[in-house]
C-alpha positions in Angstrom: 46.0 1.1 6.8 47.1 -3.0 7.0 44.2 -5.2 6.2 44.1 -9.2 6.5 47.7 -11.0 5.6 49.2 -8.0 6.0 48.4 -6.2 2.8 48.1 -2.3 2.7 45.0 -1.1 1.7 43.6 2.1 1.2 41.6 3.8 4.0 38.1 4.6 3.9 36.4 8.3 3.2 35.8 10.1 6.4 31.7 8.3 5.9 33.2 4.1 6.0 33.0 4.9 1.6 35.7 2.7 -0.3 37.3 5.1 -2.2 36.1 4.6 -6.4 38.8 3.9 -9.1 38.3 6.9 -12.0 38.7 5.3 -15.0 41.0 8.5 -16.2 43.1 8.2 -12.7 44.3 4.4 -13.2 45.6 2.3 -16.4 45.9 -1.0 -14.6 43.9 -2.8 -11.3 45.7 -6.1 -10.0 43.1 -7.9 -7.8 43.8 -11.0 -5.8 41.2 -13.6 -5.4 40.3 -17.4 -4.0 39.4 -18.4 -7.1 38.6 -17.0 -10.9 36.5 -18.5 -13.9 37.9 -17.7 -17.4 35.3 -15.9 -18.0 36.3 -13.3 -15.6 34.1 -14.0 -12.1 36.5 -13.7 -9.5 36.0 -15.0 -6.0 37.6 -13.0 -3.0 37.1 -12.7 1.0 34.0 -11.8 1.2 33.8 -7.7 2.1 33.1 -6.3 -1.2 35.7 -4.0 -1.5 36.9 -4.3 -5.0 33.5 -4.6 -6.6 32.4 -1.1 -5.0 35.5 0.5 -5.9 35.7 -0.3 -9.4 31.5 -0.3 -9.9 32.0 3.1 -12.2 34.2 1.6 -14.7 32.6 -1.8 -14.7 31.2 -1.8 -18.6 35.0 0.5 -19.6 37.8 -1.0 -21.3 40.1 1.0 -18.7 41.7 0.3 -16.3 42.5 -3.5 -17.1 41.1 -5.3 -14.4 43.9 -7.7 -14.0 43.3 -10.9 -11.4 46.0 -13.4 -10.1 45.9 -16.3 -9.1 47.6 -20.0 -8.7 46.3 -21.8 -11.6 44.8 -24.5 -9.5 42.2 -22.1 -8.7 41.1 -21.1 -11.8 38.0 -22.7 -13.5 37.9 -24.6 -9.6 36.3 -28.6 -10.7 34.6 -28.3 -7.7 31.9 -26.1 -8.4 31.6 -23.3 -11.2 32.4 -19.6 -9.8 28.9 -17.4 -8.8 28.5 -14.5 -10.1 26.0 -11.9 -8.6 24.8 -8.6 -10.2 26.7 -6.5 -8.8 29.9 -8.3 -9.7 32.9 -7.0 -11.9 34.4 -9.1 -14.3 38.2 -9.4 -14.7 39.5 -8.5 -18.4 42.4 -11.0 -18.1 43.1 -13.6 -15.3 47.1 -14.3 -14.5 48.3 -17.3 -13.0 52.0 -19.0 -13.1 51.3 -20.9 -16.5 49.9 -17.6 -18.5 47.5 -15.3 -19.1 44.1 -15.6 -19.9 41.6 -13.6 -22.0 38.6 -13.5 -20.7 36.6 -11.0 -23.1 36.2 -13.1 -25.2 
């Protein structure tokens, strides 16, 4: 289905539940965001879709969770990125200036 900004999104399952990503099925998940921290925290668009889809693999090495953003919104100076218990961190964040390893 078409979501915000014309991006294609998977349809929710019949009961409205977001499909989950299983670590055996996917090697890489590209995750957009409004801002990221170099520790892997993310501010998205407020729906919690990615966190719910990834909650079953939150502590796993696979799939690799790769955040995508511009360098100007990595570790924004206005305030640190808030983190809630349900947030799933990124392994890496990629900007136009390079790749940030968030696992260390």
